[in-house]
C-alpha positions, 0 to 999 in steps of 0.5 A, spaced: 395 699 755 389 701 753 388 708 757 396 709 753 393 708 747 386 713 748 390 719 750 395 717 744 388 718 740 386 723 743 393 728 743 392 726 736 385 728 735 387 735 738 393 737 732 388 734 727 383 739 730 388 745 730 390 744 724 382 743 720 385 736 719 379 731 722 376 725 719 376 722 712 383 720 708 387 724 703 386 722 695 389 723 688 387 721 681 393 721 676 393 718 669 396 718 662 395 717 655 400 715 649 398 718 643 395 712 640 389 714 644 390 723 643 387 726 638 395 729 637 398 723 637 401 726 642 402 724 650 397 727 655 398 727 663 393 729 668 394 730 675 390 732 682 392 731 689 387 730 693 389 734 700 386 739 707 384 745 702 388 751 707 390 757 705 395 758 704 395 752 700 400 746 701 403 748 694 407 754 690 406 753 683 413 756 680 418 755 675 425 753 676 430 755 671 437 754 672 443 751 668 441 744 665 434 745 668 428 748 666 422 745 669 415 748 670 410 745 676 408 745 684 412 744 690 412 745 697 414 749 701 422 747 703 423 742 698 428 744 692 425 742 686 418 741 683 415 735 686 409 735 681 410 737 673 414 737 667 420 739 664 422 740 657 421 732 655 418 729 662 412 729 665 409 726 671 404 726 676 402 724 682 398 720 688 398 716 694 399 708 694 396 708 701 401 702 703 401 700 710 408 703 711 407 702 718 407 697 725 405 698 732 409 693 736 406 692 744 414 692 748 415 689 755 417 693 760 422 690 764 418 691 772 424 693 775 427 699 770 422 702 766 428 704 761 429 696 760 424 691 754 423 684 752 427 682 746 428 675 744 428 673 752 433 678 754 432 685 757 435 691 752 436 698 754 432 703 750 435 710 747 432 715 752 434 722 749 432 728 754 428 733 750 425 740 752 419 745 749 419 753 751 412 755 750 411 762 748 411 765 755 417 762 755 415 757 761 420 750 759 417 743 758 422 738 760 421 730 758 424 724 756 424 721 749 424 713 748 426 709 742 426 701 741 429 696 736 422 698 732 421 706 733 420 711 738 415 710 744 408 713 743 404 710 748 408 715 753 405 721 751 403 724 758 409 719 762 404 714 761 411 710 761 411 710 769 408 704 772 405 700 767 409 693 763 406 695 756 408 700 752 407 701 744 413 703 739 412 705 732 415 703 726 415 707 721 418 708 713 419 716 714 424 714 720 428 711 715 435 714 712 432 716 705 434 722 699 426 724 697 430 730 696 435 728 691 429 724 687 426 729 686 433 734 683 433 728 678 426 728 676 426 735 674 433 734 670 430 727 667 430 727 659 427 721 657 422 715 661 429 711 663 432 717 667 426 719 670 425 712 672 433 711 674 430 718 680 424 714 683 430 709 686 431 714 691 424 716 694 422 711 699 417 715 703 411 716 703 410 710 698 407 714 691 403 711 685 407 715 680 405 715 671 409 720 667 410 721 659 417 723 656 417 727 648 419 720 645 412 718 646 413 713 652 408 713 658 409 708 664 407 707 672 411 706 677 409 704 685 415 708 688 417 707 695 420 703 702 414 698 703 416 693 708 416 685 707 412 682 711 413 674 713 407 670 715 403 677 718 400 683 715 401 688 721 394 690 720 394 688 728 399 691 733 405 686 734 409 683 739 415 687 740 419 680 744 420 677 739 424 677 732 418 673 729 414 680 727 421 683 724 420 686 717 424 683 713 427 688 708 423 692 703 420 690 695 425 691 691 424 696 687 424 692 680 419 688 683 414 694 685 408 694 681 409 698 674 407 698 667 411 701 661 407 704 654 402 698 657 398 696 651 391 700 652 394 706 650 393 709 657 395 708 666 390 711 671 391 710 679 387 713 684 389 710 690 386 704 688 389 697 689 395 696 684 397 689 686 394 684 680 392 677 682 397 673 684 402 679 686 407 676 692 407 681 696 402 685 702 402 692 700 396 693 703 389 692 705 387 700 705 386 702 698 380 707 697 373 705 694 374 703 687 368 708 684 374 713 682 378 709 678 372 705 676 369 711 674 375 715 670 377 708 667 370 709 663 371 716 661 378 713 657 375 708 655 369 712 652 373 715 646 377 712 641 381 719 642 382 724 646 383 731 648 385 736 653 378 738 653 376 731 654 381 731 660 378 737 664 371 734 663 374 728 667 378 731 672 370 735 673 366 729 673 362 728 678 358 722 676 358 717 683 359 709 681 358 708 689 351 712 689 349 709 681 350 702 686 348 703 692 341 707 688 340 700 685 339 698 691 335 702 694 329 701 689 330 694 689 328 695 696 322 701 694 320 696 689 317 691 693 314 696 699 307 695 697 304 702 699 309 708 699 308 713 704 309 721 702 317 720 704 319 713 700 315 717 694 319 723 695 325 719 696 323 714 689 321 720 684 328 723 685 331 716 685 329 713 680 332 715 673 337 720 677 344 720 673 348 719 679 352 726 678 353 730 684 351 736 682 351 743 685 343 744 684 341 737 685 336 734 690 337 726 689 344 728 689 342 732 697 337 725 698 343 721 697 349 724 701 343 725 707 341 718 707 348 715 706 350 719 713 344 715 716 345 708 713 352 708 716 349 708 723 344 705 722 349 699 720 354 700 723 353 704 730 348 699 734 355 693 734 360 698 735 357 703 740 357 711 739 364 712 741 367 707 737 362 708 730 366 716 731 373 712 730 370 708 725 368 713 720 373 718 721 376 715 715 371 715 710 373 710 705 373 704 709 366 705 712 363 706 705 367 700 702 363 695 707 357 699 706 357 698 699 360 690 700 353 689 704 348 692 700 351 687 694 348 682 699 342 678 699 343 679 707 348 681 712 348 681 720 351 688 719 343 691 719 340 686 725 340 692 730 342 688 736 339 692 740 334 689 739 329 683 741 323 683 738 325 683 731 332 681 727 332 688 722 334 686 714 337 690 709 330 693 706 328 695 713 335 700 715 334 702 707 327 704 709 328 707 716 335 711 712 330 714 707 325 716 712 331 720 717 334 722 710 327 725 708 325 729 716 332 731 716 332 735 710 325 737 711 327 740 717 332 744 714 330 747 707 322 745 707 317 741 705 318 742 697 324 738 694 326 743 689 330 747 695 333 741 697 339 743 693 346 738 695 350 746 694 346 747 700 349 743 705 355 742 701 360 747 701 368 750 702 371 754 706 379 755 704 381 757 711 386 759 715 390 757 721 388 765 724 381 765 721 379 761 727 379 768 731 372 770 730 374 777 729 380 774 723 375 770 719 373 774 715 380 776 713 384 770 713 379 765 711 376 765 703 369 762 702 364 759 703 363 757 696 357 753 694 360 745 691 359 740 687 361 733 687 362 728 694 366 722 697 367 718 691 367 722 685 372 723 681 372 731 682 373 729 689 369 733 694 370 731 701 366 732 707 367 728 715 362 723 716 363 725 723 361 732 722 358 732 715 357 736 709 362 742 709 367 740 704 375 740 707 378 735 703 379 736 694 383 737 688 389 741 692 391 743 685 390 741 678 395 740 673 394 737 666 400 737 661 400 736 654 406 735 650 403 738 643 406 744 647 410 743 653 411 750 654 403 751 656 400 746 662 393 747 664 393 749 672 389 752 677 391 752 685 386 754 690 385 760 693 391 762 690 398 763 689 400 768 695 399 768 702 398 774 704 391 777 704 392 783 702 395 780 695 391 780 689 393 772 688 390 771 696 384 769 693 384 770 685 383 762 684 379 760 689 372 762 685 376 759 678 377 752 681 370 752 684 367 753 677 372 749 674 377 753 671 383 753 669 389 757 667 395 757 662 402 755 666 407 758 661 414 756 661 417 759 655 423 764 658 421 769 653 414 769 654 415 770 661 420 774 661 416 779 656 409 779 660 411 777 667 414 783 674 421 781 676 422 782 683 430 781 684 432 779 691 439 781 693 442 780 700 444 787 704 451 789 703 454 789 710 458 796 711 
């Protein structure tokens, strides 16, 4: 079984490497305020989905005008409508719920018939489908696909089902029959929040946190999607597929999913954080993102009585990390108990003392902190996990970061002891000081002995990579960048790097939008690296530097103004003679 899963993990990793989708996890920010919190007395809404910063962009900015609809925003290739945006009455934005919407089932195979699996004491026939893939050279690869009652067998990547008694099947809500296209169709045409919420009933996968506002002054939030009901288990571990006791018991009813309409605070925000209140009767997930982003968003939303569109821009571009703020306090405590600080520790103390915890491009403290983070994660967890499992553990940054923060906030934890040493039990302080020494050493080796040269943006850069840009001769044509960048793993202005291969950014705001209901004909937006996918187009890379520098475009949706100022391209089918 372990061999099966190892081959599956390798195949998955190879595909992610090819697509440049390695490491980290994807998130987003969204928030909305009512008129009671805005300077104009009208709602404002913001959204920035954090996705791989691809080239071309995953999004296409567009306006869709047809009888009964005038909607502006962002669409995905192949999607019949605007996924995120606004029409003449309603605006909305998405973040990922981080729902646990899939389970792995260990299926027992009949030793005399490899197409049968055990179900409640009886052998049941798998559905076997013959399939083939034709390579570029024309060679045909034929294989069988196997389906159980829980879903497809995923551990037979290389016909591994042959001769084994156990296989792994995947049950996932994405395999359900659903109608997201109809949901988007109705969202685009909603005239008020009630019609908009009704449209969400058709949306099932992947589960999304959706904030919205309408021109009647209403705001709200709804957790949307098919989220399984599990009775007596959570699905955090592979399940026994031979018993019906581990089957899902339907899905959380739509009206019982987390939601709020017109909250008394005058705002609602999500950032892939826990959305279930205490006492909520259903399990949704244990895989929430670190709370730093939602904490900072709420800090900034409550810092002023009234907020403007400019305030929303400042929130989206904010690079203060509450995570760094908390961790740095523990670092300074450790340094404060050291009788004498050597040169390396003096440097760390100098830059951390009084640091505002902002991941600005030019910040030396930010550079020291980020390199320190990579080392203390390794020094805390790798000795227990081993090198290979540790690499798997840090593949998705949110989990190790949350675990590290939890242990650093404790007076002591056994995780800080290096199990490879028998003569000493290492403490939190030991690992902090060791990691600081390693961070200062790394930065000195990279940039020299003068800390003023240790700018964060010398380490942290973004290149919008094209699939064709993987070829050395094609890089300059298809790739856009590199650009120096601020932000980090736990900032609202999210700029994630791979803990497995720091520090180049690869996930961040794939677009930004701000909708002010004072004027629904103008939306603030930016779409990196540009709207076009053709490298010779002027719009192939024209928004990349603007995005890096925190600038926005005014996206107009007034039909008359667009027709007067825009260019027209008419596509007509060829007339057959």
